[in-house]
C-alpha positions as CSV (number, residue, x, y, z in Angstrom):
1,M,-47.7,-81.1,77.6
2,T,-51.3,-80.2,77.7
3,K,-52.9,-77.7,75.2
4,T,-53.3,-75.2,78.1
5,K,-49.6,-75.3,78.9
6,L,-48.5,-75.0,75.2
7,S,-50.6,-71.9,74.9
8,V,-49.0,-70.4,78.0
9,A,-45.6,-71.2,76.7
10,I,-46.2,-69.6,73.2
11,L,-47.6,-66.5,74.9
12,A,-44.5,-66.2,77.1
13,V,-42.2,-66.4,74.0
14,F,-44.1,-63.6,72.3
15,T,-44.0,-61.5,75.5
16,T,-40.2,-61.9,75.8
17,L,-39.7,-60.9,72.1
18,F,-41.9,-57.8,72.5
19,I,-40.2,-56.7,75.7
20,G,-36.7,-57.3,74.0
21,C,-37.6,-55.3,71.0
22,G,-38.9,-52.5,73.3
23,D,-35.5,-52.2,74.9
24,S,-33.7,-51.6,71.4
25,D,-32.6,-48.2,70.2
26,V,-34.2,-48.8,66.8
27,D,-37.2,-46.6,66.2
28,Y,-39.9,-48.6,64.4
29,T,-42.2,-45.6,64.0
30,L,-44.2,-46.0,60.7
31,V,-43.4,-43.2,58.3
32,P,-46.1,-42.3,55.8
33,Q,-45.2,-42.9,52.1
34,A,-45.4,-39.2,51.2
35,A,-42.9,-38.3,54.1
36,R,-40.5,-41.0,53.0
37,T,-40.5,-39.7,49.4
38,S,-39.8,-36.1,50.4
39,M,-36.7,-37.2,52.3
40,V,-34.9,-38.3,49.0
41,P,-33.1,-35.3,47.4
42,A,-34.4,-34.3,44.0
43,P,-31.8,-34.7,41.1
44,T,-30.1,-31.5,39.9
45,I,-31.1,-30.5,36.4
46,T,-28.9,-28.0,34.5
47,P,-30.8,-26.1,31.9
48,T,-29.2,-26.3,28.4
49,T,-28.7,-22.9,26.5
50,S,-28.2,-22.5,22.8
51,P,-25.0,-20.7,21.8
52,T,-25.3,-17.0,21.0
53,P,-25.0,-16.7,17.1
54,E,-22.1,-14.5,15.9
55,P,-23.5,-11.3,14.5
56,E,-23.5,-11.0,10.7
57,E,-21.1,-8.3,9.4
58,S,-19.8,-7.3,5.9
59,F,-17.0,-4.8,5.2
60,L,-16.9,-2.1,2.5
61,R,-14.3,0.6,1.6
62,V,-14.5,3.2,-1.2
63,V,-11.5,4.7,-3.0
64,H,-11.7,8.1,-4.8
65,T,-10.5,7.2,-8.3
66,Y,-12.9,9.6,-10.1
67,Y,-10.0,11.9,-11.2
68,L,-12.3,14.5,-12.8
69,V,-13.2,15.7,-9.3
70,P,-10.6,16.9,-6.7
71,D,-12.7,16.0,-3.6
72,L,-15.6,13.6,-3.4
73,E,-18.4,13.6,-0.9
74,L,-19.3,10.1,-0.1
75,T,-22.5,8.9,1.5
76,I,-23.4,5.3,2.4
77,D,-27.2,4.7,2.7
78,D,-28.5,7.5,5.0
79,G,-25.3,7.9,6.9
80,E,-23.1,11.1,7.5
81,P,-21.3,12.3,4.4
82,R,-17.6,12.2,4.4
83,S,-15.1,13.9,2.2
84,L,-12.3,11.9,0.3
85,E,-9.4,13.4,-1.4
86,Q,-8.1,12.0,-4.8
87,V,-6.7,8.5,-4.5
88,Q,-7.7,8.5,-0.7
89,S,-9.6,5.4,0.6
90,T,-11.9,4.9,3.6
91,E,-11.1,2.2,6.0
92,Y,-13.2,-0.9,5.8
93,L,-16.7,0.1,7.1
94,T,-18.7,-2.5,9.0
95,L,-22.2,-2.9,7.6
96,T,-24.8,-5.5,7.8
97,P,-24.9,-8.0,4.9
98,G,-27.3,-7.1,2.1
99,E,-27.8,-4.2,-0.3
100,H,-26.4,-0.7,0.5
101,T,-26.4,2.5,-1.6
102,V,-23.1,4.2,-2.3
103,E,-23.4,7.8,-3.4
104,I,-20.8,10.2,-4.6
105,S,-20.9,13.9,-5.5
106,D,-18.5,16.7,-6.0
107,A,-17.7,18.1,-2.4
108,D,-17.1,21.5,-3.9
109,S,-20.4,21.9,-5.7
110,E,-23.7,22.1,-4.0
111,S,-25.8,22.0,-7.2
112,M,-24.7,18.9,-8.8
113,E,-26.7,15.7,-8.7
114,G,-23.9,13.2,-8.3
115,A,-24.1,9.3,-8.9
116,S,-24.9,6.2,-6.9
117,T,-24.8,2.5,-7.1
118,V,-26.2,-0.4,-5.0
119,V,-23.8,-3.0,-3.7
120,D,-24.9,-6.4,-2.4
121,L,-22.6,-7.4,0.5
122,A,-22.2,-10.9,1.5
123,D,-21.8,-12.0,5.2
124,G,-18.1,-11.8,6.2
125,E,-16.8,-10.6,2.9
126,Y,-14.5,-7.5,2.2
127,T,-15.5,-5.4,-0.8
128,T,-13.9,-2.4,-2.5
129,V,-15.8,0.1,-4.7
130,L,-13.9,2.4,-7.1
131,P,-15.8,5.1,-9.0
132,L,-14.3,5.8,-12.4
133,P,-15.0,8.0,-15.3
134,Q,-16.9,5.8,-17.9
135,S,-15.3,7.5,-20.8
136,P,-11.8,8.9,-21.2
137,P,-11.5,12.7,-21.2
138,S,-12.7,14.2,-24.5
139,R,-10.5,17.3,-23.9
140,S,-7.9,18.1,-21.3
141,I,-8.4,16.9,-17.9
142,T,-8.3,20.4,-16.5
143,A,-11.1,21.5,-18.7
144,Q,-13.2,18.4,-17.9
145,M,-12.7,18.8,-14.3
146,E,-14.8,21.9,-14.5
147,E,-17.9,20.0,-14.9
148,F,-18.6,16.8,-13.0
149,G,-20.8,14.5,-15.1
150,G,-18.8,15.2,-18.2
151,S,-18.4,11.4,-18.1
152,E,-20.8,9.0,-16.6
153,V,-19.6,7.2,-13.4
154,L,-18.6,3.5,-13.6
155,F,-18.5,1.8,-10.2
156,L,-15.9,-1.0,-10.2
157,E,-16.7,-3.5,-7.5
158,L,-14.0,-5.8,-6.2
159,E,-14.0,-8.6,-3.7
160,D,-10.9,-8.5,-1.5
161,D,-8.7,-11.1,0.1
162,V,-7.5,-9.9,3.5
163,T,-5.6,-13.2,4.5
164,P,-2.3,-13.2,2.6
165,D,0.1,-16.2,2.9
166,A,3.2,-15.5,4.8
167,G,6.1,-14.3,2.6
168,T,3.9,-14.0,-0.4
169,L,3.3,-10.9,-2.5
170,N,-0.1,-10.9,-4.2
171,I,-1.0,-8.1,-6.5
172,R,-4.3,-7.1,-8.1
173,F,-3.9,-4.5,-10.8
174,V,-6.4,-1.7,-11.5
175,H,-6.2,0.3,-14.8
176,A,-7.8,3.5,-13.7
177,S,-5.9,5.9,-15.9
178,F,-7.1,8.2,-18.7
179,T,-5.5,6.4,-21.7
180,Q,-7.5,3.9,-23.7
181,S,-4.5,1.7,-24.3
182,D,-4.0,-1.4,-22.3
183,A,-1.5,-1.0,-19.5
184,E,1.0,-3.2,-17.7
185,L,3.5,-2.9,-14.9
186,R,7.1,-3.8,-15.5
187,T,10.4,-3.5,-13.7
188,D,13.2,-1.2,-15.0
189,E,14.8,-4.3,-16.6
190,G,11.6,-4.8,-18.6
191,A,10.3,-7.9,-16.7
192,N,6.5,-8.0,-16.7
193,I,5.0,-7.8,-13.2
194,I,1.3,-7.9,-14.0
195,G,-0.9,-7.0,-17.1
196,P,-1.5,-6.0,-19.8
197,L,-5.0,-4.8,-18.8
198,A,-7.8,-2.8,-20.4
199,R,-8.8,0.6,-19.0
200,N,-11.3,0.6,-16.2
201,Q,-10.7,-3.1,-15.5
202,A,-9.1,-5.1,-12.7
203,T,-7.1,-8.3,-12.6
204,E,-7.5,-11.2,-10.1
205,Y,-4.7,-11.4,-7.6
206,E,-1.4,-12.8,-8.9
207,T,1.5,-13.9,-7.0
208,V,4.6,-11.9,-7.8
209,D,8.1,-13.3,-7.4
210,P,9.9,-11.5,-4.7
211,D,13.2,-11.8,-6.7
212,L,11.6,-9.5,-9.3
213,L,11.5,-6.7,-6.7
214,S,14.9,-7.3,-5.2
215,A,16.6,-7.1,-8.6
216,A,14.7,-3.9,-9.7
217,E,15.4,-0.2,-9.1
218,F,12.1,1.2,-10.0
219,L,8.8,0.2,-11.8
220,F,7.2,1.7,-14.8
221,A,3.8,1.5,-16.5
222,A,3.8,0.6,-20.3
223,F,1.0,1.0,-22.7
224,T,0.2,-1.1,-25.8
225,S,-0.5,1.9,-28.1
226,E,1.2,4.8,-26.5
227,N,4.7,6.3,-27.3
228,F,5.4,7.0,-23.7
229,T,5.9,5.1,-20.4
230,I,5.6,6.3,-16.7
231,E,8.4,5.7,-14.3
232,F,7.6,5.2,-10.6
233,Q,10.8,5.4,-8.5
234,S,10.2,6.9,-5.0
235,L,7.4,7.4,-2.6
236,E,5.5,10.6,-2.4
237,N,7.0,13.2,-0.1
238,S,9.9,10.8,0.7
239,S,13.2,9.8,-0.6
240,D,12.4,6.1,0.1
241,E,12.4,3.9,-3.0
242,L,9.1,2.3,-3.9
243,V,10.6,-1.1,-4.7
244,G,12.7,-1.3,-1.5
245,T,9.7,-0.3,0.6
246,L,7.6,-3.0,-0.9
247,A,10.4,-5.6,-0.3
248,Q,10.4,-4.4,3.4
249,E,6.7,-5.0,3.6
250,L,7.3,-8.7,2.8
251,T,9.7,-9.0,5.7
252,N,6.7,-8.3,8.1
253,G,4.6,-11.1,6.6
254,G,2.5,-11.8,3.5
255,V,1.1,-8.8,1.4
256,N,-2.0,-8.6,-0.6
257,T,-2.3,-5.3,-2.3
258,T,-4.6,-3.6,-4.9
259,V,-2.3,-1.5,-7.2
260,I,-4.1,1.3,-8.9
261,L,-2.7,3.2,-12.0
262,T,-4.5,6.5,-12.1
263,V,-4.0,10.3,-12.3
264,R,-4.9,13.1,-10.0
265,G,-4.9,16.9,-10.1
266,E,-4.4,18.1,-13.7
267,G,-3.2,14.8,-14.9
268,Q,-0.3,13.8,-12.6
269,P,0.2,10.0,-12.9
270,V,0.2,8.1,-9.6
271,L,0.6,4.5,-8.7
272,V,-1.3,3.6,-5.5
273,F,-0.4,0.4,-3.5
274,L,-3.6,-0.1,-1.3
275,F,-3.0,-2.7,1.2
276,D,-5.9,-5.2,1.7
277,E,-5.8,-5.5,5.4
278,A,-8.8,-6.0,7.6
279,D,-7.5,-3.9,10.4
280,D,-6.4,-0.9,8.2
281,G,-7.9,-0.9,4.8
282,S,-7.0,2.7,4.2
283,R,-3.2,2.2,4.4
284,S,-1.4,2.7,1.1
285,L,2.0,3.7,-0.6
286,I,1.8,6.3,-3.3
287,S,4.3,7.0,-5.9
288,V,4.2,9.9,-8.2
289,G,5.2,9.1,-11.8
290,E,7.2,10.8,-14.5
291,F,6.5,10.5,-18.2
292,T,9.2,9.2,-20.3
293,D,9.6,8.6,-24.0
């Protein structure tokens, strides 16, 4: 084949290919680079968020154990005053961690100065404050009640445990009575429950054998250098027995309780079982005692 014929043959092949491609359904239109890129869907990016921190909270309750004043006026920081009767407790008040001023005064006297203390509350902790007469009465309680400030105020500060173990009775004893003698709690059989303890002091929590309660009919307070004891048999304004009611509390779960031996009125002895419960820190059982030889 001559050179001219070969060129014609090659041209014919290319022409056939071009015509065949033109009959195809494939679109060979060139797409600019930018257009091709925009056709690819962008990946979805989920923004990350930091968890919201739990608010910092502390919890405080105040018990009226300053027995030289019938009714206390309580103020915390710059809040609204509230009135507390003798042996009455506030519920747990929710406050921010840090320092807070607790101030008490005689609710029935507008001229008295009162007393205050600063408590430093830790985050998440439960705290109880008990104002107490620093010195025992130098004369009859009735006479000394006529002047608030006849004794300086001691603020006893306690860290509470509000998570008792099931079926366990944990008692913390506070000797807030007028006598200088050490005090202890016993069953009517003479078995020691807790103590002895000096005046204006508190023990740590101690686990009490429930069998001591089930075998007892009543409780009494004994003193190291006094010739009397104080019996506590029934609940105030009730015929229910103190010991039986405590035993019933255990059937509902564990019990942590702050037991306060104190007086009210003109020297009436009382035993207060204040339950250390986050939901109801003011709940208590009160038994009025009788002096015995």
